[in-house]
BALUM-845580 format. One record per residue: residue number from 1; x, y, z of N, C-alpha, C, O in turn. Coordinates in pm, 1 decimal. Layout:
+-----+----------+----------+----------+----------+----------+----------+----------+----------+----------+----------+----------+----------+
| pos |      n_X |      n_Y |      n_Z |     ca_X |     ca_Y |     ca_Z |      c_X |      c_Y |      c_Z |      o_X |      o_Y |      o_Z |
+-----+----------+----------+----------+----------+----------+----------+----------+----------+----------+----------+----------+----------+
| NUM |        X |        Y |        Z |        X |        Y |        Z |        X |        Y |        Z |        X |        Y |        Z |
...
+-----+----------+----------+----------+----------+----------+----------+----------+----------+----------+----------+----------+----------+
END
This chain:
+-----+----------+----------+----------+----------+----------+----------+----------+----------+----------+----------+----------+----------+
| pos |      n_X |      n_Y |      n_Z |     ca_X |     ca_Y |     ca_Z |      c_X |      c_Y |      c_Z |      o_X |      o_Y |      o_Z |
+-----+----------+----------+----------+----------+----------+----------+----------+----------+----------+----------+----------+----------+
|   1 |   2219.8 |    206.3 |   -961.4 |   2208.9 |    120.5 |   -845.3 |   2124.8 |     -1.9 |   -881.5 |   2025.1 |      8.4 |   -953.0 |
|   2 |   2165.9 |   -114.3 |   -832.2 |   2091.1 |   -238.8 |   -847.1 |   2062.0 |   -290.2 |   -707.1 |   2149.5 |   -290.4 |   -620.5 |
|   3 |   1940.4 |   -333.1 |   -686.0 |   1904.4 |   -393.2 |   -558.0 |   1845.8 |   -530.3 |   -588.7 |   1741.1 |   -540.5 |   -652.6 |
|   4 |   1911.7 |   -633.7 |   -544.2 |   1867.8 |   -771.5 |   -567.0 |   1754.5 |   -807.8 |   -471.3 |   1747.8 |   -757.1 |   -359.4 |
|   5 |   1666.4 |   -895.3 |   -516.4 |   1551.3 |   -934.6 |   -435.3 |   1593.7 |   -991.3 |   -299.6 |   1526.2 |   -968.8 |   -199.2 |
|   6 |   1703.7 |  -1063.8 |   -296.6 |   1747.7 |  -1122.1 |   -169.5 |   1797.4 |  -1016.2 |    -70.3 |   1811.3 |  -1043.5 |     48.9 |
|   7 |   1823.7 |   -895.3 |   -120.8 |   1868.1 |   -787.3 |    -33.1 |   1752.1 |   -704.3 |     22.3 |   1772.9 |   -618.2 |    107.8 |
|   8 |   1631.3 |   -729.5 |    -25.4 |   1513.7 |   -655.4 |     21.6 |   1448.1 |   -738.5 |    131.2 |   1378.7 |   -836.6 |    104.2 |
|   9 |   1471.2 |   -697.9 |    253.1 |   1422.5 |   -772.1 |    369.4 |   1279.7 |   -730.4 |    404.1 |   1244.6 |   -613.1 |    391.1 |
|  10 |   1197.5 |   -825.0 |    448.0 |   1059.7 |   -790.7 |    486.2 |   1057.8 |   -703.0 |    610.5 |   1137.9 |   -720.2 |    702.4 |
|  11 |    964.9 |   -609.0 |    610.8 |    939.5 |   -522.1 |    726.2 |    794.0 |   -546.4 |    765.1 |    702.7 |   -511.2 |    690.5 |
|  12 |    773.0 |   -605.6 |    880.1 |    637.5 |   -641.4 |    924.0 |    581.8 |   -528.6 |   1009.5 |    644.2 |   -485.1 |   1106.3 |
|  13 |    462.8 |   -481.9 |    971.7 |    394.6 |   -376.7 |   1046.7 |    264.0 |   -435.1 |   1099.3 |    182.2 |   -486.2 |   1022.8 |
|  14 |    246.0 |   -426.9 |   1229.4 |    122.7 |   -474.7 |   1291.8 |     24.4 |   -358.8 |   1305.6 |     62.1 |   -248.5 |   1345.2 |
|  15 |   -100.9 |   -384.8 |   1272.7 |   -207.3 |   -284.7 |   1282.8 |   -172.2 |   -158.0 |   1204.4 |   -182.9 |    -46.7 |   1255.8 |
|  16 |   -130.0 |   -176.9 |   1079.1 |    -90.0 |    -65.6 |    992.6 |   -202.3 |     36.9 |    981.1 |   -313.7 |      3.9 |    940.4 |
|  17 |   -172.7 |    159.5 |   1016.5 |   -269.3 |    270.4 |   1010.7 |   -398.9 |    236.4 |   1083.3 |   -506.2 |    281.7 |   1043.3 |
|  18 |   -389.6 |    156.4 |   1190.4 |   -507.6 |    117.2 |   1267.2 |   -580.0 |     -3.6 |   1211.0 |   -691.1 |    -35.0 |   1253.5 |
|  19 |   -517.7 |    -71.5 |   1115.6 |   -578.6 |   -188.8 |   1054.7 |   -564.7 |   -312.8 |   1141.5 |   -522.9 |   -305.4 |   1257.1 |
|  20 |   -600.3 |   -426.2 |   1084.1 |   -600.6 |   -552.9 |   1156.5 |   -478.0 |   -637.2 |   1120.0 |   -434.4 |   -639.8 |   1004.9 |
|  21 |   -424.8 |   -704.5 |   1218.9 |   -318.6 |   -803.2 |   1202.2 |   -192.5 |   -742.7 |   1143.0 |   -150.3 |   -635.2 |   1185.7 |
|  22 |   -130.9 |   -809.7 |   1044.9 |     -1.3 |   -765.1 |    995.0 |     -2.6 |   -739.5 |    844.9 |    -80.4 |   -798.4 |    769.7 |
|  23 |     86.1 |   -649.8 |    804.3 |    113.4 |   -622.9 |    663.0 |    264.5 |   -633.1 |    646.7 |    339.9 |   -578.2 |    727.0 |
|  24 |    308.4 |   -703.0 |    543.2 |    451.5 |   -722.3 |    519.1 |    493.2 |   -630.2 |    404.8 |    439.3 |   -638.0 |    294.4 |
|  25 |    590.1 |   -542.8 |    432.8 |    640.7 |   -446.1 |    335.8 |    776.5 |   -492.0 |    284.3 |    862.4 |   -534.0 |    361.8 |
|  26 |    794.9 |   -483.9 |    154.3 |    924.4 |   -505.0 |     91.1 |    957.7 |   -371.6 |     24.9 |    908.4 |   -341.3 |    -83.8 |
|  27 |   1041.3 |   -292.8 |     90.9 |   1071.4 |   -157.2 |     45.4 |   1176.6 |   -160.5 |    -65.5 |   1294.7 |   -184.5 |    -40.5 |
|  28 |   1131.0 |   -135.7 |   -188.7 |   1221.4 |   -135.6 |   -303.9 |   1308.2 |    -10.5 |   -304.0 |   1427.0 |    -15.5 |   -335.8 |
|  29 |   1247.3 |    100.7 |   -268.2 |   1320.6 |    226.7 |   -257.1 |   1288.5 |    283.5 |   -120.1 |   1172.4 |    287.0 |    -79.3 |
|  30 |   1390.7 |    327.9 |    -49.3 |   1372.5 |    383.6 |     84.1 |   1346.2 |    534.2 |     73.7 |   1387.5 |    597.6 |    -23.4 |
|  31 |   1277.5 |    591.8 |    173.3 |   1243.8 |    734.3 |    166.2 |   1363.6 |    824.6 |    137.3 |   1351.3 |    920.5 |     61.1 |
|  32 |   1476.9 |    795.9 |    195.7 |   1595.1 |    879.8 |    174.2 |   1649.3 |    868.6 |     31.5 |   1730.4 |    951.5 |     -9.8 |
|  33 |   1606.1 |    768.4 |    -43.9 |   1651.6 |    750.8 |   -182.1 |   1559.7 |    818.4 |   -283.6 |   1591.7 |    823.2 |   -402.3 |
|  34 |   1446.2 |    870.6 |   -237.9 |   1350.2 |    931.4 |   -329.6 |   1375.9 |   1081.3 |   -344.8 |   1307.7 |   1148.3 |   -422.4 |
|  35 |   1472.0 |   1132.9 |   -272.7 |   1515.9 |   1272.2 |   -286.7 |   1403.5 |   1372.9 |   -264.5 |   1392.4 |   1471.3 |   -337.6 |
|  36 |   1320.1 |   1348.1 |   -163.2 |   1216.8 |   1443.8 |   -129.7 |   1092.4 |   1439.4 |   -215.6 |   1005.4 |   1525.3 |   -201.7 |
|  37 |   1081.4 |   1341.2 |   -304.4 |    965.0 |   1332.6 |   -392.1 |    857.0 |   1239.6 |   -338.9 |    748.4 |   1232.4 |   -396.3 |
|  38 |    884.3 |   1169.5 |   -232.1 |    786.4 |   1077.0 |   -177.2 |    845.4 |   1000.5 |    -62.2 |    951.2 |   1035.5 |     -9.8 |
|  39 |    774.6 |    893.0 |    -22.1 |    826.5 |    815.8 |     90.1 |    816.5 |    664.5 |     72.9 |    861.6 |    590.0 |    159.8 |
|  40 |    758.1 |    617.8 |    -37.7 |    747.4 |    473.1 |    -48.4 |    733.5 |    424.7 |   -192.4 |    655.1 |    478.6 |   -270.6 |
|  41 |    809.6 |    324.2 |   -224.8 |    786.7 |    238.1 |   -340.8 |    813.1 |     98.4 |   -287.7 |    928.0 |     57.7 |   -270.7 |
|  42 |    704.8 |     25.0 |   -261.5 |    716.4 |   -103.1 |   -192.0 |    618.1 |   -205.2 |   -247.0 |    514.2 |   -171.2 |   -303.7 |
|  43 |    654.7 |   -331.5 |   -228.1 |    559.1 |   -440.8 |   -247.6 |    499.7 |   -468.2 |   -110.5 |    572.9 |   -480.3 |    -12.3 |
|  44 |    366.6 |   -478.2 |   -103.3 |    298.5 |   -509.0 |     21.3 |    232.8 |   -644.9 |      8.4 |    171.1 |   -675.4 |    -93.7 |
|  45 |    245.9 |   -726.2 |    111.2 |    176.9 |   -854.2 |    118.8 |     82.6 |   -844.6 |    238.6 |    125.3 |   -827.1 |    352.7 |
|  46 |    -47.7 |   -856.7 |    209.0 |   -150.0 |   -847.9 |    312.7 |   -216.4 |   -985.2 |    322.0 |   -291.5 |  -1024.0 |    232.5 |
|  47 |   -188.8 |  -1059.0 |    430.5 |   -247.6 |  -1192.8 |    445.8 |   -399.7 |  -1185.6 |    462.8 |   -453.4 |  -1080.4 |    497.4 |
|  48 |   -468.5 |  -1296.7 |    438.9 |   -614.3 |  -1299.0 |    460.7 |   -650.9 |  -1250.2 |    600.4 |   -587.9 |  -1288.2 |    699.1 |
|  49 |   -753.0 |  -1165.8 |    607.6 |   -798.9 |  -1111.9 |    734.8 |   -721.5 |   -990.9 |    783.6 |   -756.7 |   -933.8 |    886.8 |
|  50 |   -617.9 |   -950.4 |    713.1 |   -537.3 |   -835.3 |    752.8 |   -577.2 |   -712.6 |    671.9 |   -640.4 |   -723.3 |    566.8 |
|  51 |   -539.0 |   -595.5 |    723.4 |   -578.3 |   -472.7 |    654.6 |   -486.7 |   -356.6 |    688.6 |   -410.1 |   -360.5 |    784.8 |
|  52 |   -497.1 |   -252.8 |    606.1 |   -441.5 |   -121.1 |    633.7 |   -562.6 |    -35.1 |    668.1 |   -655.1 |    -23.4 |    587.8 |
|  53 |   -562.5 |     24.9 |    786.6 |   -678.1 |     99.7 |    834.1 |   -707.7 |    226.1 |    754.7 |   -624.3 |    274.7 |    678.3 |
|  54 |   -826.5 |    277.4 |    774.4 |   -874.0 |    397.4 |    706.0 |   -790.5 |    517.5 |    750.8 |   -780.6 |    545.8 |    870.2 |
|  55 |   -731.0 |    587.3 |    655.2 |   -644.9 |    700.9 |    685.6 |   -647.4 |    801.6 |    571.6 |   -679.6 |    768.2 |    457.5 |
|  56 |   -612.7 |    925.6 |    604.9 |   -612.1 |   1034.0 |    507.3 |   -468.9 |   1064.6 |    464.6 |   -375.0 |   1052.6 |    543.2 |
|  57 |   -454.5 |   1104.1 |    339.3 |   -324.3 |   1148.8 |    289.1 |   -320.6 |   1300.8 |    292.1 |   -409.4 |   1367.4 |    238.9 |
|  58 |   -218.0 |   1354.2 |    354.2 |   -201.9 |   1497.9 |    367.6 |    -75.4 |   1540.0 |    293.5 |     35.5 |   1509.3 |    337.2 |
|  59 |    -91.8 |   1609.7 |    182.3 |     23.0 |   1656.5 |    105.5 |     92.5 |   1550.0 |     23.8 |    203.5 |   1570.8 |    -25.1 |
|  60 |     27.3 |   1435.3 |      8.7 |     88.0 |   1327.4 |    -69.0 |    -19.4 |   1249.3 |   -142.8 |   -138.1 |   1258.9 |   -111.6 |
|  61 |     24.0 |   1172.6 |   -240.2 |    -63.1 |   1089.6 |   -322.4 |    -20.2 |    944.8 |   -303.0 |     98.4 |    913.0 |   -310.9 |
|  62 |   -116.7 |    857.3 |   -277.6 |    -88.0 |    715.2 |   -263.8 |   -154.4 |    637.5 |   -375.3 |   -269.1 |    664.5 |   -410.8 |
|  63 |    -83.4 |    541.9 |   -430.4 |   -139.4 |    457.6 |   -536.5 |   -103.4 |    312.6 |   -507.8 |     10.2 |    280.8 |   -472.8 |
|  64 |   -203.2 |    224.8 |   -523.5 |   -182.7 |     80.8 |   -509.1 |   -220.6 |     14.3 |   -639.7 |   -322.3 |     47.3 |   -700.6 |
|  65 |   -137.6 |    -79.9 |   -682.2 |   -164.3 |   -162.1 |   -800.3 |   -170.5 |   -306.6 |   -753.2 |    -75.8 |   -355.4 |   -691.4 |
|  66 |   -280.1 |   -375.4 |   -781.3 |   -298.3 |   -512.7 |   -733.8 |   -223.1 |   -610.0 |   -825.0 |   -250.4 |   -618.5 |   -944.7 |
|  67 |   -128.9 |   -682.5 |   -766.7 |    -52.7 |   -783.7 |   -840.6 |   -121.2 |   -919.8 |   -832.2 |   -130.0 |   -991.1 |   -932.2 |
|  68 |   -170.2 |   -956.6 |   -712.4 |   -243.1 |  -1082.6 |   -696.7 |   -333.1 |  -1073.0 |   -574.3 |   -310.9 |   -991.9 |   -484.5 |
|  69 |   -434.9 |  -1157.7 |   -573.3 |   -531.5 |  -1157.2 |   -465.2 |   -645.9 |  -1061.0 |   -494.0 |   -663.2 |  -1013.6 |   -606.3 |
|  70 |   -722.9 |  -1033.8 |   -390.4 |   -841.1 |   -948.6 |   -403.5 |   -840.7 |   -846.8 |   -290.1 |   -827.6 |   -883.2 |   -173.2 |
|  71 |   -855.1 |   -719.1 |   -325.1 |   -852.2 |   -610.8 |   -226.5 |   -990.7 |   -550.6 |   -210.5 |  -1056.4 |   -518.0 |   -309.4 |
|  72 |  -1034.9 |   -535.8 |    -87.3 |  -1154.8 |   -459.3 |    -58.2 |  -1107.3 |   -321.9 |    -12.8 |  -1045.3 |   -308.3 |     92.7 |
|  73 |  -1136.7 |   -220.5 |    -93.0 |  -1086.6 |    -85.1 |    -69.5 |  -1202.0 |      7.0 |    -32.3 |  -1306.5 |      6.9 |    -97.5 |
|  74 |  -1182.2 |     84.4 |     71.5 |  -1274.1 |    192.3 |    105.6 |  -1208.9 |    319.1 |     51.1 |  -1108.7 |    366.0 |    105.0 |
|  75 |  -1265.2 |    373.6 |    -54.5 |  -1212.2 |    491.1 |   -122.1 |  -1304.3 |    609.6 |    -91.3 |  -1405.2 |    629.6 |   -158.8 |
|  76 |  -1268.6 |    688.1 |     11.1 |  -1350.0 |    802.5 |     53.3 |  -1493.8 |    763.3 |     83.8 |  -1587.0 |    835.5 |     48.3 |
|  77 |  -1512.0 |    649.2 |    149.5 |  -1645.1 |    606.1 |    188.6 |  -1714.2 |    514.3 |     89.4 |  -1821.9 |    462.4 |    118.8 |
|  78 |  -1655.2 |    493.1 |    -26.5 |  -1710.8 |    402.6 |   -127.7 |  -1630.7 |    273.0 |   -127.5 |  -1511.0 |    273.6 |   -156.2 |
|  79 |  -1696.8 |    161.5 |    -95.0 |  -1627.6 |     32.8 |    -91.3 |  -1631.6 |    -33.3 |   -228.2 |  -1737.5 |    -46.9 |   -289.4 |
|  80 |  -1513.6 |    -74.2 |   -275.1 |  -1501.4 |   -142.9 |   -403.7 |  -1406.2 |   -261.1 |   -387.5 |  -1321.1 |   -262.1 |   -298.6 |
|  81 |  -1421.6 |   -359.6 |   -473.9 |  -1333.2 |   -475.5 |   -474.5 |  -1242.6 |   -464.7 |   -596.9 |  -1289.5 |   -444.9 |   -709.0 |
|  82 |  -1112.2 |   -478.1 |   -573.3 |  -1013.4 |   -471.2 |   -680.7 |   -951.8 |   -608.7 |   -703.2 |   -934.5 |   -686.6 |   -609.5 |
|  83 |   -918.8 |   -637.2 |   -829.6 |   -858.5 |   -764.6 |   -870.8 |   -723.5 |   -736.7 |   -936.6 |   -690.4 |   -620.9 |   -962.4 |
|  84 |   -645.0 |   -841.3 |   -964.2 |   -515.4 |   -819.5 |  -1028.5 |   -528.4 |   -733.3 |  -1154.6 |   -614.3 |   -756.1 |  -1239.8 |
|  85 |   -440.8 |   -634.4 |  -1162.8 |   -441.9 |   -540.8 |  -1274.8 |   -518.0 |   -413.1 |  -1244.7 |   -505.1 |   -315.4 |  -1318.4 |
|  86 |   -597.5 |   -411.3 |  -1137.5 |   -670.0 |   -290.4 |  -1096.7 |   -579.4 |   -204.5 |  -1009.3 |   -482.8 |   -253.3 |   -950.5 |
|  87 |   -612.5 |    -75.6 |  -1002.0 |   -536.7 |     13.4 |   -914.6 |   -630.2 |    113.6 |   -849.3 |   -742.8 |    135.2 |   -894.3 |
|  88 |   -581.0 |    174.0 |   -742.8 |   -651.8 |    280.8 |   -674.6 |   -553.5 |    391.7 |   -644.2 |   -436.6 |    366.6 |   -615.0 |
|  89 |   -601.8 |    514.5 |   -651.4 |   -519.4 |    632.1 |   -623.6 |   -591.7 |    716.7 |   -520.4 |   -712.0 |    740.3 |   -531.2 |
|  90 |   -518.3 |    761.7 |   -421.0 |   -574.2 |    844.8 |   -315.0 |   -494.1 |    974.8 |   -311.9 |   -377.2 |    975.5 |   -273.6 |
|  91 |   -557.2 |   1083.8 |   -352.1 |   -489.5 |   1212.7 |   -355.3 |   -486.7 |   1280.0 |   -219.2 |   -547.4 |   1232.6 |   -123.1 |
|  92 |   -415.0 |   1391.4 |   -213.3 |   -405.3 |   1468.6 |    -89.8 |   -545.1 |   1510.1 |    -44.9 |   -625.9 |   1556.7 |   -125.2 |
|  93 |   -572.5 |   1492.8 |     83.6 |   -702.7 |   1526.5 |    139.0 |   -805.4 |   1415.4 |    126.8 |   -916.3 |   1428.0 |    178.5 |
|  94 |   -770.5 |   1307.9 |     59.7 |   -860.0 |   1193.2 |     43.9 |   -820.9 |   1086.0 |    146.0 |   -711.5 |   1088.4 |    202.4 |
|  95 |   -913.2 |    992.1 |    167.9 |   -888.0 |    886.0 |    265.7 |   -922.4 |    750.1 |    205.0 |  -1006.7 |    739.6 |    115.9 |
|  96 |   -855.2 |    646.3 |    255.4 |   -881.2 |    510.8 |    207.0 |   -834.1 |    406.6 |    307.6 |   -760.8 |    437.0 |    401.8 |
|  97 |   -877.8 |    283.5 |    285.4 |   -829.3 |    167.2 |    359.4 |   -828.3 |     49.7 |    262.7 |   -892.7 |     53.6 |    157.8 |
|  98 |   -755.1 |    -54.2 |    298.7 |   -745.1 |   -173.1 |    214.4 |   -749.4 |   -296.5 |    303.2 |   -676.6 |   -305.7 |    402.0 |
|  99 |   -835.3 |   -391.1 |    267.2 |   -848.3 |   -514.1 |    345.7 |   -844.5 |   -635.3 |    254.1 |   -892.7 |   -631.4 |    140.9 |
| 100 |   -786.5 |   -742.5 |    305.1 |   -786.9 |   -869.6 |    233.8 |   -898.0 |   -955.7 |    292.7 |   -881.7 |  -1015.3 |    399.2 |
| 101 |  -1010.3 |   -961.9 |    223.2 |  -1121.6 |  -1048.2 |    263.8 |  -1116.2 |  -1183.7 |    194.1 |  -1203.7 |  -1267.9 |    213.8 |
| 102 |  -1012.5 |  -1204.3 |    112.2 |  -1001.5 |  -1327.8 |     35.5 |   -936.6 |  -1440.6 |    113.9 |   -918.2 |  -1431.3 |    235.3 |
| 103 |   -902.0 |  -1547.8 |     42.6 |   -842.5 |  -1665.9 |    104.4 |   -694.2 |  -1681.6 |     71.7 |   -628.6 |  -1772.6 |    122.6 |
| 104 |   -641.2 |  -1592.9 |    -13.2 |   -498.2 |  -1596.7 |    -47.0 |   -437.7 |  -1460.5 |    -17.6 |   -510.0 |  -1362.3 |     -0.9 |
| 105 |   -305.6 |  -1454.5 |    -11.1 |   -238.4 |  -1327.5 |     13.4 |   -276.8 |  -1224.8 |    -92.3 |   -289.6 |  -1256.7 |   -210.5 |
| 106 |   -294.9 |  -1101.4 |    -47.3 |   -314.0 |   -987.1 |   -136.2 |   -177.1 |   -923.9 |   -154.0 |   -111.7 |   -888.2 |    -55.9 |
| 107 |   -133.2 |   -909.7 |   -278.8 |     -1.8 |   -851.8 |   -306.8 |    -22.6 |   -725.5 |   -388.8 |    -85.5 |   -727.5 |   -494.6 |
| 108 |     32.2 |   -614.4 |   -337.1 |     16.3 |   -484.1 |   -400.4 |    152.1 |   -421.5 |   -428.1 |    249.8 |   -450.3 |   -359.1 |
| 109 |    157.7 |   -336.9 |   -528.1 |    268.9 |   -245.4 |   -545.7 |    217.9 |   -111.6 |   -493.6 |    111.7 |    -65.2 |   -535.2 |
| 110 |    292.7 |    -49.4 |   -402.8 |    249.2 |     75.6 |   -341.1 |    349.3 |    186.8 |   -370.4 |    470.4 |    168.8 |   -357.2 |
| 111 |    296.7 |    300.4 |   -409.9 |    378.2 |    419.0 |   -435.3 |    315.1 |    534.3 |   -359.7 |    197.1 |    563.8 |   -378.6 |
| 112 |    392.5 |    599.8 |   -273.9 |    345.4 |    719.8 |   -206.0 |    444.0 |    830.6 |   -239.4 |    562.8 |    823.5 |   -208.0 |
| 113 |    389.6 |    934.7 |   -305.2 |    474.9 |   1045.6 |   -348.2 |    417.7 |   1178.0 |   -300.3 |    298.5 |   1190.4 |   -272.5 |
| 114 |    504.5 |   1274.3 |   -291.8 |    463.8 |   1407.0 |   -248.7 |    377.7 |   1472.7 |   -355.6 |    405.5 |   1461.0 |   -475.0 |
| 115 |    271.9 |   1542.8 |   -311.2 |    190.6 |   1616.5 |   -406.6 |    258.6 |   1750.8 |   -430.9 |    285.1 |   1826.5 |   -337.5 |
| 116 |    285.8 |   1778.3 |   -555.3 |    350.3 |   1905.4 |   -591.5 |    253.4 |   1985.4 |   -675.2 |    202.1 |   1937.0 |   -776.1 |
| 117 |    228.7 |   2106.5 |   -633.7 |    134.3 |   2191.2 |   -705.7 |    208.5 |   2286.8 |   -796.8 |    146.0 |   2366.8 |   -866.3 |
+-----+----------+----------+----------+----------+----------+----------+----------+----------+----------+----------+----------+----------+
END
């Protein structure tokens, strides 16, 4: 299967996971295409002042890779700043949030997969 960039339409989510303002999702693979192994492989664009609220992962693992911009991440209560090339992983039972405190769009690659023991 090939999916061209022009065929990936933006999906705007307001107050994502209780966060502020909007987050724009470009879903590269849809949940039904992952065959039960996860629910997301997407590019996320988080404008300045926007965020994904603090939330816990239950039975799944979330990973973000910073492509551009600067991310302020709350990783289980520890706040860190991530730059392009940095990543964060949130395992099952862990919690995190991501905010763009910068002046340019924060662009992330996001993968959420099922935790298999």
